ROFI-141721 format. One record per residue (C-alpha): residue in one letter; x, y, z. Coordinates in steps of 0.05 Angstrom, whole numbers, plus 5000, padded with zeros to 4 digits. Layout:
! ROFI-141721
aXYZ ...
! end
This chain:
! ROFI-141721
x478957675568 x481657095527 x487257295480 x486557075408 x491756595382 x493156905314 x497456545264 x499556615192 x499756045143 x502556005073 x499055485030 x501955264964 x496255224913 x495954864846 x491054944788 x490555704785 x490456014716 x487856724724 x486057284772 x479056994781 x482256364810 x485656784863 x479157134880 x475356474885 x480456184933 x480656824975 x472956814979 x472856085000 x478156195054 x474856825082 x468356445091 x471755985142 x470256185213 x476656415247 x480056695185 x481757425194 x484557545124 x486757155063 x490857375003 x492656954943 x498657104898 x497756824828 x505056914811 x507856534871 x501756064873 x501156174948 x495456344994 x497356745056 x492156665111 x491657025178 x487356615225 x485556465297 x488755795313 x483755675369 x477955685320 x480855375257 x486254875238 x490754855178 x487154245151 x480654635149 x484055195109 x486654675060 x479654385054 x477055075037 x482155134980 x480354454954 x472854584959 x474055184913 x476554694861 x484054764870 x489654334896 x494054404957 x501454224951 x504453955015 x510653555030 x510652845056 x515652505102 x516251815132 x519251805202 x521751175236 x519551125309 x522050665364 x518950455429 x511750335406 x508449745440 x500949775427 x495250115391 x494850655445 x502050845429 x499750965357 x494151405382 x498751795428 x503651955372 x498152115322 x494752585372 x501352905391 x503653035320 x496653225299 x496753805350 x502554125312 x499554675269 x502154545199 x501053795197 x495253605153 x495152855162 x498652345206 x498251585199 x502451155245 x503450425227 x504950005288 x507549405249 x512449795205 x513950285262 x513250885216 x509451545217 x506951775149 x506152525154 x503453055106 x505653745127 x506554475108 x514154615112 x513055365122 x509455225188 x512554615218 x519454285212 x522153585219 x525653825282 x518854005312 x516353305296 x522552995327 x521753395391 x514353215396 x515752475387 x521152485440 x517052905488 x511452395485 x516551865504 x518351505440 x524751455399 x525751875336 x529851435290 x530451905231 x527152005164 x525951395120 x532351215084 x538650805089 x541351145151 x534651085185 x534250345167 x541150235198 x539350615261 x532750255266 x536149585262 x541249775316 x535750035362 x531649405350 x537548945365 x539249335428 x531949335450 x531348585440 x537848475479 x535348905536 x528648555539 x532047865537 x536448045597 x530448285637 x526647645619 x532447215643 x532847595709 x525347595718 x524246845709 x531046675739 x528846975806 x521246875805 x521246135789 x525845935847 x521746375894 x515346045870 x518445355882 x520645555952 x513545785967 x510645145939 x515244685979 x514845126041 x522445166049 x524645336120 x529045956127 x532646306185 x528546926172 x521046996157 x519246816086 x515947496074 x522447876090 x526547386049 x521847475989 x522248235994 x529948246000 x531047765942 x525748045895 x526148795902 x532348935859 x530248445803 x523148725805 x525549445796 x530249225740 x524948815702 x519049285712 x522649955704 x521050025628 x513649875643 x513050395698 x517150895658 x512650825597 x506450885641 x509151535672 x510451835603 x503451625581 x500051945641 x504452565633 x501552635563 x494452475587 x494251815551 x491551155578 x495450585548 x497049865565 x503250055604 x498750435652 x494449815662 x500449355668 x503649825719 x497249815759 x497049055757 x504248915778 x504349535823 x498249305862 x501248605868 x508048835893 x505149405935 x500148945969 x505948465985 x509949026019 x503849246059 x502548526080 x509848416099 x509648996148 x502348866169 x500249556144 x492749496129 x493948806099 x496548156132 x502547726112 x498147266071 x498047806017 x504647585987 x505147685912 x512647805906 x514147225860 x507547345823 x509048085811 x516047915786 x513547355742 x508147815715 x513348335696 x517547795663 x511547525624 x509648225601 x516748345578 x516747665543 x510447865506 x513648515483 x519948145463 x516147655420 x511948215390 x518148625373 x521448035339 x515247855300 x513648575279 x520848645256 x519548095205 x513248425176 x517348935137 x522548455107 x519748545037 x521149295036 x527949175067 x529548675012 x527549184960 x531849724992 x537649224996 x537149114920 x539449824907 x546849784886 x551650264920 x556550344861 x556750334785 x562250244734 x561650844688 x565450984623 x568251684624 x573751944578 x574451224551 x576050974621 x571950514666 x571050864733 x567450584794 x563151134823 x557951184878 x550951074851 x549051784872 x554152064822 x551251704762 x548352194711 x543052114657 x546051844592 x552251574627 x554950944594 x555150384646 x558749714644 x555749114681 x559748464685 x557147754700 x554647664771 x553748414783 x547448804798 x545049284745 x545849954780 x540350364746 x535150354691 x537650404619 x537850164547 x542949664523 x547649934470 x552549344467 x553248624491 x548548054505 x546747704570 x541247374609 x538547804666 x534847534727 x529048024738 x525347594789 x526548104845 x522348614806 x517448214764 x516847564804 x518547184740 x523846654754 x526046544682 x531946994663 x530747474605 x535547564546 x538148284540 x541648554478 x542049194438 x535749614444 x532849234504 x531549594570 x534749384636 x532149524706 x536449744765 x537149224820 x536548624774 x542248114766 x546548044704 x548147304696 x552947094642 x555247654595 x557948364595 x552748904582 x554049624563 x548050084570 x546050814572 x542751054637 x535651294622 x533051364693 x536951504757 x535651604831 x528351664851 x525951584779 x528250864771 x523250294770 x525950014835 x525650684872 x518550784848 x516650094872 x519750224940 x516150884947 x509550574925 x510149994973 x512150455031 x506150905019 x501550305012 x504049995077 x502650665111 x495350675088 x489350425126 x483750015097 x476750215122 x476249565163 x481649835210 x476650345235 x473249775273 x479549645313 x481150395321 x474350525351 x474649915396 x481550105422 x479150805440 x474050525489 x477949905509 x482150135568 x476750555603 x472049955596 x477149465624 x478849915683 x471349975697 x470549215693 x476549115739 x473849595792 x466849305788 x469448585793 x473748765854 x467849115887 x462948545874 x467648005900 x469748405962 x463648815981 x457748415952 x460047685958 x464347826019 x470247435992 x477347526018 x481248135999 x486447655971 x481547375920 x478848065901 x485948325890 x487647715849 x481547845805 x483448575798 x490648425778 x488647865730 x483748315693 x488748885687 x494048415659 x490047965613 x486448525576 x490348745516 x488449195457 x495249065426 x492448475387 x486848915361 x491749455341 x496348965306 x490848565270 x490249015209 x497049365200 x501148735205 x496948375153 x496948985107 x504449075114 x506048345100 x500748275046 x502948885006 x510248685014 x508547984989 x504948294930 x511248694912 x515348054913 x510347744864 x510348344817 x503648594841 x503849304869 x497849474913 x497850224922 x493750294985 x490249895038 x483250085014 x484649724948 x485449084987 x478649145020 x475049354956 x478348814913 x475248284958 x468348544939 x469148594863 x463148344826 x464848564755 x471448664718 x472349034652 x478248904606 x480549384553 x482048984490 x488149274455 x494449204495 x490848874553 x487348244528 x491648274466 x499148384459 x498049074430 x502548914371 x497748804314 x499848614244 x496848754175 x493548114150 x489548334088 x489148914039 x482548924000 x482649333937 x476849773914 x478250413877 x485850363886 x490849803883 x493849493945 x500549863939 x497250543935 x492450383991 x498250194036 x502350794014 x496951314028 x494550974092 x501650924121 x503051654101 x497151874143 x498151384201 x505451564211 x502852164251 x498951714299 x501451314359 x495650814359 x497950084356 x493849964293 x497250564259 x504050304279 x502349624248 x500649944181 x506950384180 x511249784199 x508149364142 x509349924091 x516649964113 x517449204107 x514449224037 x519049804018 x513050244003 x514650983999 x511651374056 x509852084035 x509452734074 x502552924099 x499353584119 x493053814156 x493153194200 x487053144245 x484152604291 x476952424307 x476652074375 x474551344368 x473251424293 x479751534255 x484452054225 x484852524166 x490752834127 x492453104059 x497652694021 x500152843951 x494453343942 x489452793959 x484652814019 x485552164057 x480651884109 x482851284150 x478150994202 x471650624215 x464650644186 x462551214231 x468051664202 x466151504131 x458751584145 x460152274175 x463552464109 x458052134068 x462751634035 x458751074003 x460850344011 x458449833960 x454649203982 x460448773957 x465449144001 x460549114059 x460648354053 x468248354054 x468348794116 x463248334149 x467547724134 x473848044162 x470348254225 x467547554236 x474647304233 x476447764291 x480248254248 x479649004252 x477649294184 x480749974172 x477050344117 x480450824070 x477251374029 x481051813980 x477852463957 x471352233989 x471051583950 x471750893981 x478750653963 x479749994000 x480649624066 x486749464108 x485348884157 x489448854220 x489448304273 x492248324342 x494247674375 x491747494444 x496547444503 x498446734522 x495046774590 x488747154570 x484046564564 x486546244628 x485646904666 x478446974642 x476946244663 x479746374733 x475547004742 x469346624722 x470846094774 x471146664825 x463946854804 x466147524776 x462547804715 x467647924659 x466748464606 x470848664546 x470649394526 x473249644459 x472450154405 x471949584353 x465449464319 x460848944349 x462448364301 x470048424310 x469248504385 x464747894391 x469447474349 x475347634395 x471047564458 x468846874435 x476146644430 x477346794503 x470546614531 x467747304547 x460247354539 x459348084559 x461948544504 x461649304503 x463449494431 x464250144392 x465650514457 x469251174447 x475351284493 x471751844528 x465851384543 x469650824577 x468951154645 x461451244632 x460750494619 x464150354686 x459350844720 x453250504688 x455249844721 x456550194787 x449650514784 x446849804781 x450349644846 x456449294817 x463349354849 x467649464787 x474949334770 x477849594705 x484049314674 x487649754622 x494250024599 x493450644558 x492351394565 x485151284541 x484150804599 x486151294654 x479151594666 x476050894670 x481650654716 x480151244762 x472551164758 x472650424777 x473050204850 x479449824833 x483650054773 x488649524753 x494149814709 x498649394666 x505749574685 x508149584613 x503050124599 x503650884602 x505651254665 x498851604668 x495250934668 x499750674724 x498451314763 x490951214756 x490950484777 x490250244849 x493749604831 x499649594784 x502048954750 x509548994736 x509148434685 x504848464623 x501147834646 x493547814657 x494147234705 x497247744753 x490648124753 x487347494779 x492947384828 x492148104853 x484847984869 x486447314902 x491947634944 x487148174966 x481947664986 x487247275025 x489747895062 x482748125079 x481147415103 x487247435148 x485248125175 x478347855193 x481547245225 x486347685265 x480648125289 x476647515309 x482247235351 x483747915381 x476548005402 x475947275422 x481847295469 x479147905505 x471847695504 x473447005532 x479147155581 x476847795614 x470547465642 x474746865665 x479647345698 x473747685731 x471847025764 x465546805727 x468046075732 x469746115805 x463545715822 x466645115787 x473345235822 x476645545760 x480746175774 x485546545730 x492246665765 x495547335746 x501746995716 x497346575671 x493647215651 x500247535632 x502146925589 x495346945554 x496247695540 x502947565507 x500046985468 x494447405439 x498947905405 x503947375382 x498146965352 x495747565311 x502647755285 x504347025270 x497946945229 x499947565189 x506947295178 x504046675146 x502347125087 x509747175071 x509346485039 x502646565005 x502446414930 x495846604895 x492946014857 x493446404792 x501046464802 x501545704807 x498445604739 x502645624676 x497545524621 x496545864555 x491045954503 
! end
């Protein structure tokens, strides 16, 4: 009788509001096969589940909670791992960690050498993960952070040094031996014995890491490249020993120098890979290096240098010329130019004085600044950028599935080809055992899934890092792949195409004079945060118009606002609002509204006590780069739309200024996402560019949401691409960067497949009829070259500048 493997899990649940929520989750969990019992505590927001671990996994329980309509709260950790060499290493670690009950998701990135893990801390610990990684045969280098970075660098340097020494020994011995064989040097003892004596110690030294890694892989029931390499060099050296002592084979089977040179070439390939991969994450290392370690804080009227960890919110901080700004804040005294290029990609220093914000990690140039800390630790802009880039580099675009699937079948296929080729040459064609073994060894050595495994993650890592350097934050790998396919892009108007800082241009009198119109309108709009409302309030303050208290304030989404001021009922909004309240507008005033809208101005209509009182016209200026950005997108054959709540005439007037033909006007905020969906239903791949809370649903609905970094936090959270600068040319640059990265991924995959597709048949001897054979040492060199080619192509992205970033044009 098989004993049940019962376990208990505690799942943290979000989104519950009543007892019915608890019952719904319990019901969903109990319906999962293998669950013995489930209880949900509304107070602690936890689901306690008894289940049979042989029948159901934690991830399935979490899916049951989510399918009931609730969220699961897990923790995430990024672990640095050393010793990975190929895509099969990635699979071994993912499979090993995935077997730990309590881990929901594992994604290992070969190029950044990190494991991105989502886990339930009540079921599995970091120590469990550490032990699993080490048991599989890899190095646990700690959790992502400064200490881990230092340890990683030390391990990398030591690993490179170790490989370099083995390469020197390998080639230092194998090359002279090969020359002695070629020139048939006479010796006092037989050449075979001399070769064995001279090569055995160097061979063990050079090949030990390969055999050791192969042993660990087989121990964990994993077939990786180290197993194949061990077979290749093991067969070569083993055959040589058998031939030396005439056991089965004859002395002609002498591969001593070949086996040693093979091991040296394989080590050289790993050395070059390790060096190249180390350079793929330089962008994130630069960002981490920007974080200052100390800050000069004013406490009790004294300037004290304190570790950055001890800085508190609202601390007053002094920054002198040439120093880094230690944290985010608002300037309260002083004036200086600050170089923000490390964050925004903008090379021109920005003037900072009282009231301006400063960003941690940027460089103060020429003056002394005193500012109040507004964000510290993980909440600073720099920390958020680092976290975003790290998460993005750990993500996988869908295209990587091609390589993942290929790698799964690669090694069994190659082993099969090697055995078949050996058998055909030896048993079918009756060739010498020497030739058959040469073919076998060459196939085992030349085949390499490493290039396939590196093709996507290296390009993603470098590309996303390059984006961060340019002020374009790409939040996951799937955004790269989708951005390449965009067919339509929608721009919100206010704050996206325009500066979002409108000004009052006209006040048209009707029932009331201009001063009263402005007074009552500003008194109502002071309760609103809309940019148009702010413009009216600002104008009233500049004109020294008294702003009165209002009551009964109410808003009507996409139409306007209402309030009672000085015992008068005030309506401020568009035609739709006034029509709803049956406020009549004379033909003369309709003409004035029409004229204002044709000039691209927004006409705000005012009614007092249900009578039309007048018009306040507001105009928002376009951003300097708006027109150029639209022109670039058109050149890329992307359909450009403007979406706005403005009426059709105003919207068309503004669209005409920037060259947009497709206008979606009078769209309520709640309907923006619906307009995106309408385009998607027509087969369009849609990007949405916006910056406000109203844009968040549309950003989320679109395939690629592009959030302006100067916008609200919720908009940034909803976007898949975040532009740090308030510059629309960066939206174009983000799409161009995505296309470039995806092009490089496809190029990498082509070369990875091409190397293996071309060289495996050659190694198998298909060109033997024209006297072309593939010696094992050449095969090893080609194997090394394939991975280095792929990584090098990815590294070229480090210097890529999107065409849109090279332009500096304005409207």
